[in-house]
All heavy atoms as TSV, in Angstrom:
chain	resi	resn	atom	element	x	y	z
A	1	MET	N	N	-40.584	-87.292	2.577
A	1	MET	CA	C	-41.579	-86.383	3.118
A	1	MET	C	C	-40.982	-85.514	4.232
A	1	MET	O	O	-41.239	-84.347	4.295
A	1	MET	CB	C	-42.767	-87.188	3.635
A	1	MET	CG	C	-43.882	-86.337	4.138
A	1	MET	SD	S	-45.133	-86.285	2.861
A	1	MET	CE	C	-46.378	-85.414	3.688
A	2	ALA	N	N	-40.163	-86.091	5.068
A	2	ALA	CA	C	-39.554	-85.327	6.155
A	2	ALA	C	C	-38.652	-84.226	5.610
A	2	ALA	O	O	-38.567	-83.157	6.186
A	2	ALA	CB	C	-38.763	-86.254	7.066
A	3	THR	N	N	-38.000	-84.482	4.494
A	3	THR	CA	C	-37.123	-83.484	3.899
A	3	THR	C	C	-37.921	-82.256	3.471
A	3	THR	O	O	-37.511	-81.132	3.689
A	3	THR	CB	C	-36.384	-84.071	2.682
A	3	THR	OG1	O	-35.710	-85.258	3.087
A	3	THR	CG2	C	-35.396	-83.086	2.121
A	4	LYS	N	N	-39.062	-82.476	2.886
A	4	LYS	CA	C	-39.905	-81.373	2.445
A	4	LYS	C	C	-40.348	-80.519	3.635
A	4	LYS	O	O	-40.342	-79.295	3.567
A	4	LYS	CB	C	-41.112	-81.912	1.685
A	4	LYS	CG	C	-41.934	-80.847	1.017
A	4	LYS	CD	C	-43.024	-81.466	0.169
A	4	LYS	CE	C	-43.813	-80.415	-0.561
A	4	LYS	NZ	N	-44.844	-80.978	-1.410
A	5	GLU	N	N	-40.702	-81.168	4.744
A	5	GLU	CA	C	-41.114	-80.441	5.935
A	5	GLU	C	C	-39.968	-79.603	6.480
A	5	GLU	O	O	-40.166	-78.478	6.902
A	5	GLU	CB	C	-41.618	-81.411	7.005
A	5	GLU	CG	C	-42.964	-82.016	6.670
A	5	GLU	CD	C	-43.425	-83.016	7.713
A	5	GLU	OE1	O	-42.889	-82.989	8.835
A	5	GLU	OE2	O	-44.311	-83.818	7.407
A	6	LYS	N	N	-38.750	-80.148	6.480
A	6	LYS	CA	C	-37.600	-79.398	6.975
A	6	LYS	C	C	-37.354	-78.154	6.129
A	6	LYS	O	O	-37.051	-77.089	6.648
A	6	LYS	CB	C	-36.346	-80.269	6.993
A	6	LYS	CG	C	-36.336	-81.288	8.099
A	6	LYS	CD	C	-35.045	-82.080	8.096
A	6	LYS	CE	C	-35.066	-83.149	9.165
A	6	LYS	NZ	N	-33.834	-83.925	9.192
A	7	LYS	N	N	-37.496	-78.279	4.824
A	7	LYS	CA	C	-37.291	-77.131	3.952
A	7	LYS	C	C	-38.327	-76.050	4.233
A	7	LYS	O	O	-38.013	-74.877	4.260
A	7	LYS	CB	C	-37.360	-77.551	2.485
A	7	LYS	CG	C	-36.139	-78.306	2.019
A	7	LYS	CD	C	-36.239	-78.667	0.555
A	7	LYS	CE	C	-35.038	-79.477	0.110
A	7	LYS	NZ	N	-35.120	-79.866	-1.283
A	8	GLN	N	N	-39.562	-76.448	4.466
A	8	GLN	CA	C	-40.600	-75.473	4.763
A	8	GLN	C	C	-40.309	-74.764	6.079
A	8	GLN	O	O	-40.457	-73.561	6.178
A	8	GLN	CB	C	-41.961	-76.152	4.821
A	8	GLN	CG	C	-42.476	-76.557	3.458
A	8	GLN	CD	C	-43.789	-77.311	3.543
A	8	GLN	OE1	O	-44.173	-77.793	4.610
A	8	GLN	NE2	N	-44.465	-77.436	2.422
A	9	LYS	N	N	-39.893	-75.494	7.086
A	9	LYS	CA	C	-39.581	-74.882	8.369
A	9	LYS	C	C	-38.404	-73.927	8.232
A	9	LYS	O	O	-38.415	-72.846	8.795
A	9	LYS	CB	C	-39.280	-75.953	9.418
A	9	LYS	CG	C	-40.498	-76.703	9.870
A	9	LYS	CD	C	-40.160	-77.738	10.910
A	9	LYS	CE	C	-41.378	-78.545	11.297
A	9	LYS	NZ	N	-41.074	-79.566	12.283
A	10	ALA	N	N	-37.400	-74.288	7.475
A	10	ALA	CA	C	-36.240	-73.432	7.292
A	10	ALA	C	C	-36.639	-72.129	6.615
A	10	ALA	O	O	-36.180	-71.057	6.985
A	10	ALA	CB	C	-35.166	-74.152	6.490
A	11	SER	N	N	-37.511	-72.197	5.628
A	11	SER	CA	C	-37.925	-70.971	4.944
A	11	SER	C	C	-38.740	-70.082	5.867
A	11	SER	O	O	-38.676	-68.866	5.791
A	11	SER	CB	C	-38.704	-71.291	3.684
A	11	SER	OG	O	-39.944	-71.874	3.994
A	12	ARG	N	N	-39.492	-70.659	6.750
A	12	ARG	CA	C	-40.263	-69.849	7.696
A	12	ARG	C	C	-39.342	-69.093	8.638
A	12	ARG	O	O	-39.597	-67.957	8.967
A	12	ARG	CB	C	-41.215	-70.737	8.502
A	12	ARG	CG	C	-42.365	-71.250	7.701
A	12	ARG	CD	C	-43.322	-72.032	8.545
A	12	ARG	NE	N	-44.276	-72.719	7.704
A	12	ARG	CZ	C	-44.820	-73.875	7.976
A	12	ARG	NH1	N	-44.522	-74.494	9.089
A	12	ARG	NH2	N	-45.663	-74.427	7.142
A	13	VAL	N	N	-38.289	-69.714	9.056
A	13	VAL	CA	C	-37.348	-69.054	9.963
A	13	VAL	C	C	-36.738	-67.846	9.277
A	13	VAL	O	O	-36.656	-66.770	9.840
A	13	VAL	CB	C	-36.253	-70.035	10.436
A	13	VAL	CG1	C	-35.178	-69.306	11.209
A	13	VAL	CG2	C	-36.863	-71.137	11.274
A	14	VAL	N	N	-36.329	-68.006	8.033
A	14	VAL	CA	C	-35.729	-66.901	7.295
A	14	VAL	C	C	-36.726	-65.754	7.161
A	14	VAL	O	O	-36.391	-64.604	7.392
A	14	VAL	CB	C	-35.238	-67.366	5.904
A	14	VAL	CG1	C	-34.796	-66.198	5.056
A	14	VAL	CG2	C	-34.109	-68.359	6.071
A	15	LYS	N	N	-37.962	-66.074	6.818
A	15	LYS	CA	C	-38.979	-65.032	6.697
A	15	LYS	C	C	-39.194	-64.350	8.042
A	15	LYS	O	O	-39.311	-63.143	8.113
A	15	LYS	CB	C	-40.293	-65.625	6.195
A	15	LYS	CG	C	-40.257	-66.036	4.748
A	15	LYS	CD	C	-41.567	-66.651	4.326
A	15	LYS	CE	C	-41.492	-67.170	2.904
A	15	LYS	NZ	N	-42.717	-67.881	2.515
A	16	GLY	N	N	-39.229	-65.103	9.102
A	16	GLY	CA	C	-39.398	-64.541	10.432
A	16	GLY	C	C	-38.239	-63.643	10.815
A	16	GLY	O	O	-38.431	-62.595	11.414
A	17	GLN	N	N	-37.043	-64.041	10.443
A	17	GLN	CA	C	-35.875	-63.221	10.746
A	17	GLN	C	C	-35.961	-61.900	10.002
A	17	GLN	O	O	-35.602	-60.860	10.544
A	17	GLN	CB	C	-34.593	-63.958	10.382
A	17	GLN	CG	C	-34.259	-65.072	11.355
A	17	GLN	CD	C	-33.071	-65.900	10.899
A	17	GLN	OE1	O	-32.654	-65.838	9.754
A	17	GLN	NE2	N	-32.539	-66.687	11.801
A	18	GLU	N	N	-36.400	-61.924	8.773
A	18	GLU	CA	C	-36.519	-60.675	8.017
A	18	GLU	C	C	-37.559	-59.757	8.648
A	18	GLU	O	O	-37.384	-58.543	8.669
A	18	GLU	CB	C	-36.856	-60.949	6.552
A	18	GLU	CG	C	-35.674	-61.374	5.736
A	18	GLU	CD	C	-34.520	-60.367	5.787
A	18	GLU	OE1	O	-34.732	-59.162	5.551
A	18	GLU	OE2	O	-33.399	-60.808	6.084
A	19	LEU	N	N	-38.631	-60.338	9.175
A	19	LEU	CA	C	-39.620	-59.516	9.871
A	19	LEU	C	C	-39.013	-58.900	11.123
A	19	LEU	O	O	-39.281	-57.739	11.441
A	19	LEU	CB	C	-40.852	-60.351	10.238
A	19	LEU	CG	C	-41.735	-60.788	9.085
A	19	LEU	CD1	C	-42.841	-61.719	9.577
A	19	LEU	CD2	C	-42.327	-59.578	8.396
A	20	GLU	N	N	-38.191	-59.666	11.829
A	20	GLU	CA	C	-37.519	-59.134	13.008
A	20	GLU	C	C	-36.557	-58.016	12.619
A	20	GLU	O	O	-36.452	-57.009	13.312
A	20	GLU	CB	C	-36.786	-60.238	13.760
A	20	GLU	CG	C	-37.720	-61.206	14.444
A	20	GLU	CD	C	-36.993	-62.373	15.088
A	20	GLU	OE1	O	-35.850	-62.646	14.715
A	20	GLU	OE2	O	-37.589	-62.997	15.973
A	21	VAL	N	N	-35.838	-58.203	11.507
A	21	VAL	CA	C	-34.928	-57.170	11.016
A	21	VAL	C	C	-35.718	-55.892	10.735
A	21	VAL	O	O	-35.330	-54.801	11.172
A	21	VAL	CB	C	-34.171	-57.644	9.757
A	21	VAL	CG1	C	-33.458	-56.484	9.082
A	21	VAL	CG2	C	-33.179	-58.738	10.113
A	22	GLU	N	N	-36.816	-56.026	10.016
A	22	GLU	CA	C	-37.643	-54.858	9.691
A	22	GLU	C	C	-38.154	-54.180	10.962
A	22	GLU	O	O	-38.127	-52.956	11.075
A	22	GLU	CB	C	-38.822	-55.271	8.819
A	22	GLU	CG	C	-38.447	-55.623	7.404
A	22	GLU	CD	C	-39.643	-56.078	6.587
A	22	GLU	OE1	O	-40.780	-55.644	6.894
A	22	GLU	OE2	O	-39.445	-56.854	5.642
A	23	HIS	N	N	-38.611	-54.970	11.904
A	23	HIS	CA	C	-39.139	-54.425	13.154
A	23	HIS	C	C	-38.046	-53.672	13.915
A	23	HIS	O	O	-38.271	-52.559	14.396
A	23	HIS	CB	C	-39.721	-55.557	14.006
A	23	HIS	CG	C	-40.300	-55.087	15.292
A	23	HIS	ND1	N	-41.417	-54.292	15.356
A	23	HIS	CD2	C	-39.909	-55.285	16.574
A	23	HIS	CE1	C	-41.692	-54.029	16.622
A	23	HIS	NE2	N	-40.791	-54.619	17.382
A	24	LEU	N	N	-36.875	-54.271	14.005
A	24	LEU	CA	C	-35.773	-53.639	14.730
A	24	LEU	C	C	-35.335	-52.352	14.040
A	24	LEU	O	O	-35.042	-51.359	14.709
A	24	LEU	CB	C	-34.599	-54.615	14.873
A	24	LEU	CG	C	-33.447	-54.179	15.767
A	24	LEU	CD1	C	-33.924	-53.825	17.173
A	24	LEU	CD2	C	-32.382	-55.259	15.835
A	25	THR	N	N	-35.317	-52.337	12.728
A	25	THR	CA	C	-34.931	-51.110	12.023
A	25	THR	C	C	-35.951	-49.999	12.271
A	25	THR	O	O	-35.575	-48.837	12.397
A	25	THR	CB	C	-34.776	-51.333	10.504
A	25	THR	OG1	O	-35.994	-51.828	9.973
A	25	THR	CG2	C	-33.643	-52.276	10.190
A	26	GLU	N	N	-37.211	-50.366	12.378
A	26	GLU	CA	C	-38.246	-49.363	12.616
A	26	GLU	C	C	-38.216	-48.822	14.034
A	26	GLU	O	O	-38.300	-47.616	14.237
A	26	GLU	CB	C	-39.629	-49.948	12.320
A	26	GLU	CG	C	-39.878	-50.194	10.856
A	26	GLU	CD	C	-41.188	-50.921	10.600
A	26	GLU	OE1	O	-41.960	-51.146	11.558
A	26	GLU	OE2	O	-41.430	-51.272	9.433
A	27	ILE	N	N	-38.092	-49.697	15.012
A	27	ILE	CA	C	-38.171	-49.226	16.396
A	27	ILE	C	C	-36.865	-48.627	16.904
A	27	ILE	O	O	-36.879	-47.782	17.784
A	27	ILE	CB	C	-38.635	-50.342	17.363
A	27	ILE	CG1	C	-37.612	-51.470	17.438
A	27	ILE	CG2	C	-40.016	-50.842	16.991
A	27	ILE	CD1	C	-37.867	-52.435	18.577
A	28	ALA	N	N	-35.743	-49.043	16.327
A	28	ALA	CA	C	-34.453	-48.601	16.858
A	28	ALA	C	C	-33.714	-47.661	15.916
A	28	ALA	O	O	-32.654	-47.159	16.268
A	28	ALA	CB	C	-33.588	-49.809	17.170
A	29	ASP	N	N	-34.248	-47.443	14.724
A	29	ASP	CA	C	-33.624	-46.546	13.756
A	29	ASP	C	C	-32.180	-46.947	13.451
A	29	ASP	O	O	-31.264	-46.137	13.526
A	29	ASP	CB	C	-33.694	-45.099	14.250
A	29	ASP	CG	C	-33.404	-44.107	13.146
A	29	ASP	OD1	O	-33.733	-44.412	11.977
A	29	ASP	OD2	O	-32.843	-43.045	13.441
A	30	VAL	N	N	-31.994	-48.225	13.156
A	30	VAL	CA	C	-30.691	-48.741	12.729
A	30	VAL	C	C	-30.836	-49.266	11.310
A	30	VAL	O	O	-31.944	-49.457	10.821
A	30	VAL	CB	C	-30.158	-49.863	13.664
A	30	VAL	CG1	C	-29.871	-49.327	15.051
A	30	VAL	CG2	C	-31.125	-51.028	13.738
A	31	THR	N	N	-29.721	-49.516	10.646
A	31	THR	CA	C	-29.766	-50.043	9.284
A	31	THR	C	C	-30.116	-51.529	9.326
A	31	THR	O	O	-29.910	-52.191	10.351
A	31	THR	CB	C	-28.412	-49.869	8.577
A	31	THR	OG1	O	-27.440	-50.697	9.226
A	31	THR	CG2	C	-27.969	-48.423	8.573
A	32	PRO	N	N	-30.616	-52.074	8.227
A	32	PRO	CA	C	-30.891	-53.511	8.183
A	32	PRO	C	C	-29.635	-54.345	8.455
A	32	PRO	O	O	-29.711	-55.378	9.118
A	32	PRO	CB	C	-31.412	-53.741	6.765
A	32	PRO	CG	C	-32.013	-52.440	6.382
A	32	PRO	CD	C	-31.135	-51.394	7.024
A	33	LYS	N	N	-28.481	-53.897	7.968
A	33	LYS	CA	C	-27.236	-54.621	8.207
A	33	LYS	C	C	-26.913	-54.656	9.705
A	33	LYS	O	O	-26.550	-55.689	10.253
A	33	LYS	CB	C	-26.095	-53.944	7.431
A	33	LYS	CG	C	-24.791	-54.681	7.501
A	33	LYS	CD	C	-23.740	-53.998	6.640
A	33	LYS	CE	C	-22.413	-54.732	6.728
A	33	LYS	NZ	N	-21.398	-54.095	5.880
A	34	GLN	N	N	-27.079	-53.524	10.384
A	34	GLN	CA	C	-26.845	-53.474	11.827
A	34	GLN	C	C	-27.853	-54.348	12.565
A	34	GLN	O	O	-27.498	-55.050	13.517
A	34	GLN	CB	C	-26.951	-52.033	12.330
A	34	GLN	CG	C	-25.830	-51.142	11.865
A	34	GLN	CD	C	-26.081	-49.686	12.194
A	34	GLN	OE1	O	-27.215	-49.207	12.124
A	34	GLN	NE2	N	-25.025	-48.980	12.553
A	35	ALA	N	N	-29.097	-54.315	12.119
A	35	ALA	CA	C	-30.144	-55.116	12.768
A	35	ALA	C	C	-29.842	-56.605	12.641
A	35	ALA	O	O	-29.986	-57.353	13.616
A	35	ALA	CB	C	-31.501	-54.796	12.154
A	36	ARG	N	N	-29.399	-57.045	11.461
A	36	ARG	CA	C	-29.063	-58.468	11.278
A	36	ARG	C	C	-27.908	-58.872	12.197
A	36	ARG	O	O	-27.929	-59.944	12.799
A	36	ARG	CB	C	-28.698	-58.734	9.826
A	36	ARG	CG	C	-29.891	-58.812	8.923
A	36	ARG	CD	C	-29.514	-59.202	7.500
A	36	ARG	NE	N	-30.618	-58.961	6.603
A	36	ARG	CZ	C	-30.802	-57.830	5.935
A	36	ARG	NH1	N	-29.922	-56.862	6.003
A	36	ARG	NH2	N	-31.863	-57.691	5.153
A	37	ALA	N	N	-26.908	-58.008	12.298
A	37	ALA	CA	C	-25.762	-58.310	13.158
A	37	ALA	C	C	-26.197	-58.419	14.614
A	37	ALA	O	O	-25.765	-59.329	15.332
A	37	ALA	CB	C	-24.689	-57.238	12.999
A	38	LEU	N	N	-27.051	-57.526	15.043
A	38	LEU	CA	C	-27.544	-57.574	16.424
A	38	LEU	C	C	-28.373	-58.823	16.676
A	38	LEU	O	O	-28.245	-59.456	17.734
A	38	LEU	CB	C	-28.374	-56.326	16.733
A	38	LEU	CG	C	-27.602	-55.023	16.850
A	38	LEU	CD1	C	-28.564	-53.852	16.944
A	38	LEU	CD2	C	-26.681	-55.054	18.059
A	39	LEU	N	N	-29.212	-59.185	15.719
A	39	LEU	CA	C	-30.031	-60.387	15.879
A	39	LEU	C	C	-29.178	-61.646	15.918
A	39	LEU	O	O	-29.465	-62.572	16.673
A	39	LEU	CB	C	-31.071	-60.478	14.760
A	39	LEU	CG	C	-32.249	-59.519	14.922
A	39	LEU	CD1	C	-32.991	-59.339	13.620
A	39	LEU	CD2	C	-33.177	-60.025	16.007
A	40	ARG	N	N	-28.120	-61.687	15.113
A	40	ARG	CA	C	-27.217	-62.845	15.164
A	40	ARG	C	C	-26.513	-62.917	16.518
A	40	ARG	O	O	-26.324	-63.993	17.072
A	40	ARG	CB	C	-26.168	-62.755	14.053
A	40	ARG	CG	C	-26.639	-63.279	12.723
A	40	ARG	CD	C	-25.494	-63.459	11.750
A	40	ARG	NE	N	-24.813	-62.207	11.450
A	40	ARG	CZ	C	-25.136	-61.377	10.461
A	40	ARG	NH1	N	-26.129	-61.668	9.668
A	40	ARG	NH2	N	-24.459	-60.274	10.265
A	41	LYS	N	N	-26.149	-61.766	17.035
A	41	LYS	CA	C	-25.393	-61.723	18.292
A	41	LYS	C	C	-26.271	-62.018	19.515
A	41	LYS	O	O	-25.862	-62.738	20.416
A	41	LYS	CB	C	-24.754	-60.344	18.437
A	41	LYS	CG	C	-23.861	-60.197	19.637
A	41	LYS	CD	C	-23.194	-58.834	19.640
A	41	LYS	CE	C	-22.301	-58.671	20.846
A	41	LYS	NZ	N	-21.701	-57.327	20.893
A	42	HIS	N	N	-27.485	-61.458	19.538
A	42	HIS	CA	C	-28.312	-61.528	20.742
A	42	HIS	C	C	-29.569	-62.368	20.607
A	42	HIS	O	O	-30.288	-62.544	21.591
A	42	HIS	CB	C	-28.699	-60.121	21.186
A	42	HIS	CG	C	-27.530	-59.264	21.520
A	42	HIS	ND1	N	-26.717	-59.511	22.598
A	42	HIS	CD2	C	-27.007	-58.185	20.891
A	42	HIS	CE1	C	-25.754	-58.604	22.630
A	42	HIS	NE2	N	-25.904	-57.792	21.599
A	43	GLY	N	N	-29.856	-62.848	19.418
A	43	GLY	CA	C	-31.057	-63.663	19.251
A	43	GLY	C	C	-32.317	-62.854	19.487
A	43	GLY	O	O	-32.412	-61.712	19.052
A	44	ALA	N	N	-33.253	-63.410	20.198
A	44	ALA	CA	C	-34.552	-62.770	20.409
A	44	ALA	C	C	-34.644	-62.032	21.738
A	44	ALA	O	O	-35.732	-61.764	22.230
A	44	ALA	CB	C	-35.656	-63.821	20.316
A	45	ASP	N	N	-33.525	-61.674	22.315
A	45	ASP	CA	C	-33.516	-60.917	23.568
A	45	ASP	C	C	-33.756	-59.444	23.237
A	45	ASP	O	O	-32.830	-58.661	23.055
A	45	ASP	CB	C	-32.176	-61.105	24.281
A	45	ASP	CG	C	-32.135	-60.457	25.652
A	45	ASP	OD1	O	-33.090	-59.741	26.011
A	45	ASP	OD2	O	-31.132	-60.658	26.361
A	46	TRP	N	N	-35.022	-59.054	23.157
A	46	TRP	CA	C	-35.378	-57.726	22.664
A	46	TRP	C	C	-34.912	-56.612	23.581
A	46	TRP	O	O	-34.590	-55.520	23.120
A	46	TRP	CB	C	-36.881	-57.652	22.397
A	46	TRP	CG	C	-37.179	-58.344	21.116
A	46	TRP	CD1	C	-37.549	-59.657	20.959
A	46	TRP	CD2	C	-37.041	-57.822	19.805
A	46	TRP	NE1	N	-37.656	-59.959	19.628
A	46	TRP	CE2	C	-37.361	-58.847	18.899
A	46	TRP	CE3	C	-36.687	-56.579	19.303
A	46	TRP	CZ2	C	-37.342	-58.657	17.519
A	46	TRP	CZ3	C	-36.672	-56.397	17.933
A	46	TRP	CH2	C	-36.991	-57.430	17.060
A	47	THR	N	N	-34.831	-56.862	24.864
A	47	THR	CA	C	-34.318	-55.845	25.776
A	47	THR	C	C	-32.875	-55.522	25.429
A	47	THR	O	O	-32.496	-54.348	25.293
A	47	THR	CB	C	-34.412	-56.333	27.237
A	47	THR	OG1	O	-35.753	-56.709	27.518
A	47	THR	CG2	C	-33.961	-55.259	28.192
A	48	LYS	N	N	-32.085	-56.543	25.254
A	48	LYS	CA	C	-30.679	-56.362	24.913
A	48	LYS	C	C	-30.535	-55.772	23.502
A	48	LYS	O	O	-29.678	-54.925	23.258
A	48	LYS	CB	C	-29.932	-57.689	25.010
A	48	LYS	CG	C	-28.451	-57.554	24.979
A	48	LYS	CD	C	-27.794	-58.792	25.536
A	48	LYS	CE	C	-26.637	-58.320	26.358
A	48	LYS	NZ	N	-26.200	-59.170	27.375
A	49	LEU	N	N	-31.371	-56.228	22.572
A	49	LEU	CA	C	-31.331	-55.695	21.215
A	49	LEU	C	C	-31.582	-54.189	21.205
A	49	LEU	O	O	-30.873	-53.432	20.544
A	49	LEU	CB	C	-32.382	-56.386	20.334
A	49	LEU	CG	C	-32.085	-57.813	19.897
A	49	LEU	CD1	C	-33.330	-58.428	19.273
A	49	LEU	CD2	C	-30.931	-57.854	18.933
A	50	LYS	N	N	-32.579	-53.748	21.944
A	50	LYS	CA	C	-32.899	-52.319	21.990
A	50	LYS	C	C	-31.758	-51.526	22.620
A	50	LYS	O	O	-31.411	-50.447	22.134
A	50	LYS	CB	C	-34.201	-52.098	22.757
A	50	LYS	CG	C	-35.421	-52.569	22.014
A	50	LYS	CD	C	-36.669	-52.377	22.844
A	50	LYS	CE	C	-37.874	-52.979	22.179
A	50	LYS	NZ	N	-39.077	-52.854	23.013
A	51	ASP	N	N	-31.183	-52.057	23.694
A	51	ASP	CA	C	-30.059	-51.375	24.342
A	51	ASP	C	C	-28.873	-51.244	23.403
A	51	ASP	O	O	-28.264	-50.179	23.288
A	51	ASP	CB	C	-29.632	-52.121	25.616
A	51	ASP	CG	C	-30.661	-52.013	26.721
A	51	ASP	OD1	O	-31.518	-51.099	26.674
A	51	ASP	OD2	O	-30.597	-52.846	27.650
A	52	GLU	N	N	-28.537	-52.329	22.716
A	52	GLU	CA	C	-27.405	-52.310	21.789
A	52	GLU	C	C	-27.682	-51.370	20.616
A	52	GLU	O	O	-26.785	-50.671	20.154
A	52	GLU	CB	C	-27.120	-53.716	21.263
A	52	GLU	CG	C	-26.542	-54.649	22.296
A	52	GLU	CD	C	-25.074	-54.399	22.568
A	52	GLU	OE1	O	-24.348	-53.971	21.652
A	52	GLU	OE2	O	-24.651	-54.619	23.712
A	53	ALA	N	N	-28.912	-51.362	20.136
A	53	ALA	CA	C	-29.272	-50.474	19.034
A	53	ALA	C	C	-29.145	-49.012	19.457
A	53	ALA	O	O	-28.687	-48.169	18.683
A	53	ALA	CB	C	-30.688	-50.784	18.551
A	54	GLU	N	N	-29.541	-48.710	20.672
A	54	GLU	CA	C	-29.390	-47.343	21.192
A	54	GLU	C	C	-27.911	-46.950	21.228
A	54	GLU	O	O	-27.551	-45.821	20.889
A	54	GLU	CB	C	-30.007	-47.223	22.585
A	54	GLU	CG	C	-31.508	-47.265	22.581
A	54	GLU	CD	C	-32.140	-46.071	21.882
A	54	GLU	OE1	O	-31.609	-44.945	22.017
A	54	GLU	OE2	O	-33.144	-46.272	21.195
A	55	ASP	N	N	-27.061	-47.881	21.639
A	55	ASP	CA	C	-25.622	-47.616	21.673
A	55	ASP	C	C	-25.094	-47.335	20.269
A	55	ASP	O	O	-24.232	-46.465	20.081
A	55	ASP	CB	C	-24.863	-48.784	22.292
A	55	ASP	CG	C	-25.131	-48.918	23.788
A	55	ASP	OD1	O	-25.636	-47.962	24.405
A	55	ASP	OD2	O	-24.827	-50.008	24.336
A	56	LEU	N	N	-25.590	-48.067	19.273
A	56	LEU	CA	C	-25.163	-47.843	17.888
A	56	LEU	C	C	-25.569	-46.461	17.392
A	56	LEU	O	O	-24.814	-45.819	16.662
A	56	LEU	CB	C	-25.752	-48.916	16.960
A	56	LEU	CG	C	-25.119	-50.288	16.991
A	56	LEU	CD1	C	-25.911	-51.237	16.108
A	56	LEU	CD2	C	-23.679	-50.242	16.543
A	57	LYS	N	N	-26.739	-46.011	17.767
A	57	LYS	CA	C	-27.212	-44.719	17.315
A	57	LYS	C	C	-26.369	-43.586	17.898
A	57	LYS	O	O	-26.186	-42.564	17.263
A	57	LYS	CB	C	-28.675	-44.498	17.704
A	57	LYS	CG	C	-29.627	-45.290	16.840
A	57	LYS	CD	C	-31.076	-44.929	16.966
A	57	LYS	CE	C	-31.553	-44.361	18.249
A	57	LYS	NZ	N	-32.999	-44.200	18.326
A	58	GLN	N	N	-25.827	-43.769	19.109
A	58	GLN	CA	C	-25.053	-42.726	19.767
A	58	GLN	C	C	-23.658	-42.576	19.173
A	58	GLN	O	O	-23.038	-41.541	19.327
A	58	GLN	CB	C	-24.959	-43.014	21.263
A	58	GLN	CG	C	-26.285	-42.889	21.963
A	58	GLN	CD	C	-26.211	-43.262	23.427
A	58	GLN	OE1	O	-25.151	-43.592	23.934
A	58	GLN	NE2	N	-27.331	-43.209	24.103
A	59	GLU	N	N	-23.168	-43.592	18.493
A	59	GLU	CA	C	-21.810	-43.541	17.928
A	59	GLU	C	C	-21.725	-42.636	16.748
A	59	GLU	O	O	-22.504	-42.343	16.009
A	59	GLU	CB	C	-21.330	-44.936	17.542
A	59	GLU	CG	C	-21.123	-45.810	18.741
A	59	GLU	CD	C	-20.680	-47.217	18.347
A	59	GLU	OE1	O	-20.568	-47.526	17.143
A	59	GLU	OE2	O	-20.441	-48.004	19.245
């Protein structure tokens, strides 16, 4: 039973990450690939994510 619960929690995290990717691409005008890389690097630190995304857009 515990194994089933772990699988459900893991799938929720993935779905949540995709929502974060979509949100970051919309607000920062970056590609999904760039958004995933930023999320892996900075986690849920949205201030830092927005700053880094702005830097990417300027390049």
